[in-house]
MARTIRO-18574 format. One line per 2 residues: number of its first residue (from 1); for each residue x, y, z of N, C-alpha, C, O, CB. Coordinates in Angstrom, 2 decimals. Each point is the difference from the previous one (the first is absolute). Glycine has a CB too. Layout:
! residues N
NUM> X,Y,Z,X,Y,Z,X,Y,Z,X,Y,Z,X,Y,Z; ...
This chain:
! residues 92
1> 26.39,-90.96,-9.21,-1.34,0.55,0.10,-0.09,0.94,1.21,-0.97,0.00,0.75,0.01,-2.07,-1.84; 1.98,2.84,1.25,0.01,0.94,1.18,-1.09,1.06,-0.10,-0.64,0.32,0.99,3.11,-0.66,-0.76
3> -2.68,0.88,-1.41,-1.06,1.03,-0.11,-1.38,-0.57,0.28,-0.83,0.65,0.64,2.22,0.55,-2.33; -1.62,-2.41,1.23,-1.30,-0.64,0.23,-0.17,-0.32,1.51,-1.09,0.19,0.53,1.13,-1.18,-2.90
5> 0.98,0.54,3.03,-0.08,-0.24,1.45,-0.29,1.32,0.72,-0.82,0.04,0.92,2.45,-1.98,-1.10; -0.98,3.01,-0.23,-0.19,1.33,0.65,-1.46,0.46,-0.19,-0.64,0.47,0.95,3.10,0.16,-1.38
7> -2.98,-0.78,-0.83,-1.40,0.38,-0.23,-0.97,-0.80,0.86,-0.99,0.53,0.50,1.61,0.09,-2.83; -0.34,-1.88,2.49,-0.93,-0.87,0.81,0.08,0.44,1.44,-1.03,0.09,0.66,1.33,-2.07,-2.23
9> 0.88,2.26,2.08,0.18,0.40,1.42,-0.60,1.38,0.26,-0.48,0.26,1.11,2.59,-1.63,-1.00; -2.09,2.23,-1.08,-0.47,1.39,0.19,-1.47,0.21,-0.44,-0.54,1.10,0.11,2.92,-0.35,-0.47
11> -2.98,-1.78,-0.13,-1.36,0.13,-0.57,-1.06,0.24,1.06,-0.02,-0.62,1.07,0.72,-0.87,-2.93; -1.58,2.43,1.51,-1.17,0.32,0.83,-1.24,-0.72,-0.49,-1.03,-0.03,0.67,2.03,2.25,-0.15
13> -0.89,-2.79,-1.72,-1.14,-0.68,-0.59,0.13,-1.54,0.16,1.01,-0.51,0.49,-1.27,2.45,-2.14; -0.78,-2.63,1.22,0.00,-1.42,0.15,0.64,-0.76,-1.20,0.11,-1.22,-0.02,-2.16,1.52,1.42
15> 2.47,0.49,-2.38,0.58,-0.66,-1.17,0.98,0.95,-0.69,-0.17,1.22,0.01,-1.93,-2.62,-0.32; 3.13,0.82,-0.27,1.04,0.68,-0.76,-0.08,-0.48,-1.44,-0.10,-1.20,-0.23,1.61,1.42,2.27
17> -1.48,0.68,-3.00,0.03,-0.35,-1.41,1.33,0.38,-0.62,0.60,1.00,0.39,-3.08,-0.70,-0.52; 2.94,-1.06,-0.82,1.25,0.26,-0.67,0.05,-0.66,-1.36,-0.74,-0.95,-0.27,1.84,1.14,2.47
19> -0.24,0.30,-3.06,0.08,-0.54,-1.37,1.20,-0.93,-0.11,1.03,0.20,0.66,-2.13,1.88,-1.61; 0.97,-3.09,0.13,1.07,-0.97,-0.27,0.18,-0.18,-1.50,-0.96,-0.20,-0.74,0.46,-1.00,2.91
21> 1.73,1.29,-2.61,0.34,-0.40,-1.38,0.63,-1.39,0.14,1.09,-0.15,0.55,-0.72,2.60,-1.41; -1.08,-3.45,0.34,0.44,-1.37,0.19,0.72,-0.47,-1.26,-0.48,0.23,-1.11,-1.44,-0.68,2.71
23> 3.05,-0.20,-1.44,0.77,-0.58,-1.05,0.07,-1.54,0.19,0.83,-0.48,0.76,0.50,2.65,-0.99; -2.18,-2.90,-0.44,-0.05,-1.49,0.17,1.13,-0.68,-0.78,0.74,0.65,-0.74,-3.26,-0.53,1.05
25> 2.64,-1.42,-0.15,1.01,-0.80,-0.72,1.42,0.40,0.26,0.84,-0.14,-0.89,-2.51,-0.19,-0.82; 1.98,0.82,2.88,1.34,0.46,0.35,0.81,-1.17,0.58,-0.56,-1.05,0.31,-0.33,3.40,0.11
27> 2.17,-2.16,-0.28,0.84,-1.03,0.54,-0.22,-0.21,1.52,0.16,-1.10,0.52,1.49,1.65,-2.32; -2.02,0.54,2.48,-0.20,-0.10,1.46,-1.07,1.04,0.41,-0.29,0.94,-0.73,2.73,-1.74,1.11
29> -3.00,0.58,0.80,-0.95,0.91,0.62,0.76,1.11,0.73,0.80,-0.26,0.89,-2.50,-1.62,-0.64; 1.44,3.12,-0.64,0.67,1.08,0.66,-0.67,1.34,-0.23,-0.66,0.21,-1.02,2.74,-1.49,0.79
31> -1.91,2.20,1.20,-0.46,1.34,-0.10,1.05,0.80,-0.75,1.14,0.09,0.44,-2.47,-0.30,1.69; 0.97,0.78,-3.24,0.97,0.79,-0.81,0.07,1.44,0.45,1.09,0.54,0.19,-1.55,-2.01,-2.13
33> -0.70,2.11,2.13,0.00,1.38,0.43,-1.24,0.30,0.84,-1.03,-0.68,-0.08,2.35,1.32,-1.96; -1.19,0.41,2.84,-1.05,0.44,0.88,0.05,1.54,0.02,0.99,0.57,0.46,-0.88,-2.73,0.97
35> -1.15,2.81,-1.92,-0.01,1.44,-0.07,-1.19,0.54,0.75,-1.12,-0.50,-0.18,2.29,0.44,-2.01; -0.96,1.06,3.02,-1.07,0.67,0.68,-0.03,1.44,-0.47,0.89,0.79,0.31,-0.69,-2.31,1.68
37> -1.26,1.85,-2.75,-0.16,1.33,-0.56,-1.28,0.59,0.47,-1.06,-0.50,-0.38,2.38,-0.11,-1.60; -1.30,1.65,2.77,-1.22,0.67,0.49,-0.95,-1.02,0.65,-1.19,0.00,-0.32,1.42,1.77,-1.50
39> 0.25,-2.61,2.69,-0.79,-1.01,0.72,-0.57,-1.06,-0.91,-0.89,-0.75,0.42,0.33,2.47,1.24; 1.04,-1.82,-2.88,-0.41,-1.09,-0.92,1.18,-0.89,-0.20,1.06,0.42,-0.44,-2.75,1.02,-0.72
41> 1.47,-2.73,1.51,1.12,-0.94,-0.05,-0.07,-0.83,-1.29,-1.06,-0.50,-0.37,1.11,0.40,2.90; 1.08,-0.05,-3.19,0.12,-0.80,-1.20,1.09,-1.03,0.22,1.13,0.35,0.34,-1.92,1.57,-1.79
43> 0.47,-3.19,1.25,0.98,-1.12,0.08,0.22,-0.62,-1.36,-0.91,-0.08,-0.82,0.21,-0.40,3.18; 1.91,0.06,-2.58,0.35,-0.82,-1.18,0.50,-1.30,0.51,0.98,-0.03,0.74,-0.42,2.02,-2.17
45> -1.22,-3.10,1.06,0.31,-1.30,0.55,0.20,-1.04,-1.14,-0.79,-0.06,-0.93,-0.53,0.65,3.03; 2.37,-1.37,-1.99,0.24,-1.11,-0.93,-0.42,-1.28,0.70,0.29,-0.19,1.18,1.64,1.41,-2.33
47> -2.63,-2.11,0.42,-0.38,-1.28,0.51,0.34,-1.09,-1.00,0.05,0.25,-1.21,-1.87,0.82,2.56; 2.05,-2.29,-0.84,0.28,-1.13,-0.86,-1.29,-0.61,-0.59,0.07,-0.72,-0.99,1.98,0.28,2.36
49> -3.17,0.71,-0.79,-1.28,-0.59,-0.43,-0.36,0.47,-1.41,0.37,1.09,-0.44,-1.15,-1.17,2.84; 0.07,-0.76,-3.08,-0.48,0.36,-1.36,-1.35,0.68,0.12,-0.75,-0.26,0.94,2.01,-1.69,-2.00
51> -1.57,2.81,0.09,-1.26,0.72,0.06,-1.17,-0.80,-0.58,-0.72,0.48,-0.87,2.03,1.63,0.71; -1.49,-3.31,0.65,-1.09,-0.87,-0.49,-0.78,-0.50,1.23,0.56,-0.26,1.06,0.79,-0.47,-3.16
53> -2.66,0.61,1.90,-0.88,-0.62,1.03,0.19,0.62,1.34,-0.04,-0.68,1.02,0.09,-1.42,-2.24; 0.16,3.44,1.23,0.12,0.75,1.27,1.22,-0.35,0.84,0.06,0.36,1.17,-2.50,-0.23,-1.19
55> 3.40,-0.84,-0.57,1.18,-0.44,0.75,0.86,1.18,0.45,0.45,0.03,1.15,-0.48,-2.17,-2.46; 0.26,3.11,0.43,0.81,1.17,0.38,-0.65,0.85,1.07,0.68,0.50,0.90,0.23,-0.48,-3.18
57> -2.27,0.13,2.19,-0.69,0.77,1.02,0.11,-0.66,1.38,0.23,0.67,1.01,-1.80,0.17,-2.78; 1.41,-2.11,1.80,0.12,-0.76,1.28,1.40,0.10,0.55,0.19,0.19,1.20,-1.98,-1.78,-1.95
59> 2.77,1.46,-0.11,1.38,0.11,0.42,0.34,1.42,0.49,0.80,0.17,0.93,-0.22,-1.99,-2.56; -1.18,2.83,1.01,0.19,1.39,0.40,-0.46,0.23,1.42,0.69,0.58,0.83,-0.96,0.13,-3.19
61> -0.95,-1.20,2.61,-0.58,0.14,1.34,0.84,-0.73,1.07,0.24,0.54,1.08,-2.52,-0.36,-2.14; 2.72,-1.39,0.74,0.86,-0.74,0.89,1.32,0.72,0.28,0.47,0.08,1.14,-1.52,-2.15,-1.99
63> 1.62,2.61,-0.25,1.30,0.70,0.13,-0.13,1.24,0.91,0.82,0.22,0.88,-0.15,-1.04,-3.21; -1.70,1.60,2.11,-0.19,1.22,0.83,-0.30,-0.38,1.44,0.52,0.61,0.93,-1.37,0.65,-2.94
65> -0.02,-2.28,2.19,-0.36,-0.41,1.38,1.21,-0.50,0.75,0.18,0.33,1.18,-2.46,-0.92,-1.95; 3.14,-0.22,0.11,1.19,-0.50,0.62,0.98,1.16,0.34,0.59,0.03,1.08,-0.90,-2.22,-2.35
67> 0.44,3.11,0.37,0.95,1.14,0.18,-0.41,0.88,1.21,0.84,0.52,0.73,-0.38,-0.53,-3.24; -1.76,0.15,2.67,-0.59,0.86,1.02,-0.38,-0.78,1.30,-0.38,0.59,1.01,-0.48,0.88,-2.89
69> 0.97,-2.77,1.79,-0.38,-0.89,1.13,-1.41,0.21,0.45,-0.29,0.18,1.18,2.62,-0.18,-0.46; -3.25,-0.04,-1.74,-1.41,0.12,0.25,-0.72,-1.16,-0.68,0.59,-0.69,-0.83,-0.41,3.22,1.01
71> -1.43,-2.75,0.15,-0.79,-1.04,-0.62,-0.35,0.39,-1.42,-0.36,1.15,-0.25,-0.56,-1.81,2.48; 1.02,-0.30,-3.20,-0.34,0.28,-1.39,-1.47,0.42,-0.13,-0.34,0.70,-0.95,2.10,-2.35,0.20
73> -2.61,1.26,1.66,-1.42,0.36,-0.09,-0.19,1.51,0.19,-1.06,0.52,-0.37,0.42,-2.81,1.22; 1.59,3.00,-0.31,-0.12,1.45,0.18,0.33,0.76,-1.26,-0.19,1.22,-0.03,0.76,-1.52,2.41
75> -0.09,-0.35,-3.41,0.43,0.62,-1.23,-1.00,-0.31,-1.09,-0.41,-1.15,-0.16,2.80,0.99,0.87; -2.79,1.18,-1.48,-1.00,-0.20,-1.07,0.42,0.78,-1.22,0.49,1.13,0.11,-2.33,-1.46,1.57
77> 1.65,-0.27,-2.86,0.22,0.70,-1.27,-1.30,0.67,-0.34,-1.01,-0.66,-0.20,2.79,-0.98,-0.61; -1.74,2.98,0.74,-1.19,0.76,-0.33,-0.25,0.06,-1.48,-1.12,-0.23,-0.48,1.49,1.56,2.49
79> 0.69,-1.04,-2.74,-0.16,0.10,-1.46,1.30,-0.50,-0.66,1.06,-0.02,0.62,-2.69,2.01,-0.41; 1.52,-2.39,-1.47,1.17,-0.44,-0.79,0.22,-1.50,0.11,1.14,-0.45,-0.12,-0.11,2.68,0.46
81> -2.07,-3.01,-0.12,0.15,-1.44,0.17,0.66,-0.66,-1.19,0.70,-1.00,0.17,-2.70,1.03,1.26; 1.80,0.50,-2.65,0.59,-0.61,-1.21,1.04,0.93,-0.62,0.37,-0.17,-1.17,-2.51,-1.09,0.76
83> 2.63,2.24,1.19,1.01,0.91,-0.52,1.22,0.04,0.87,-0.05,-0.46,1.14,-1.72,1.81,-2.15; 2.85,-0.81,0.50,1.19,0.14,0.83,-0.08,1.12,1.01,0.62,-0.06,1.06,0.64,-0.84,-2.94
85> -2.05,1.93,1.55,-0.17,1.10,0.96,-1.25,-0.29,0.81,-1.10,-0.17,-0.52,2.26,1.85,-1.02; -0.94,-1.72,2.85,-1.07,-0.41,0.95,-0.16,0.99,1.11,0.94,0.72,0.35,-0.48,-3.06,-0.86
87> -1.68,2.40,1.07,-0.28,0.79,1.19,-0.34,-0.99,1.09,-0.91,-0.82,-0.17,0.09,2.87,-1.15; 1.52,-1.99,2.40,-0.16,-0.93,1.11,-0.42,0.76,1.26,0.20,1.21,0.11,1.53,-2.74,-1.11
89> -2.32,0.81,1.92,-0.32,0.59,1.31,0.41,-0.97,1.09,0.03,-1.22,-0.18,-1.96,2.53,-0.80; 2.24,-0.72,2.14,0.33,-0.82,1.16,-0.87,0.50,1.15,-0.06,1.20,0.26,2.47,-1.63,-1.04
91> -3.11,-0.52,1.48,-0.75,0.35,1.19,0.97,0.18,1.14,0.83,-0.86,0.30,-2.87,-0.39,-1.10; 1.88,2.40,1.41,0.92,0.33,1.13,-0.60,-0.47,1.28,0.60,0.17,1.07,0.29,1.83,-2.27
């Protein structure tokens, strides 16, 4: 998550937004790809959690928080709560 860390460190605003393509029911939790195109960040993440009862969303927030060493409360899903394509924000 090098691009995401860079965006957070260079941010002049109080929040960073980025897109995530989530792949649930995977064998392990891992970041598959990270693309920065014209200051728009897109992540592709695999998680072991199932997409039921908000389990995958909670696991996604925990995974990103742990990877960036920030509090999970700073991460919010803005849109895509029931979809694989999500828009997230991080309070800087």
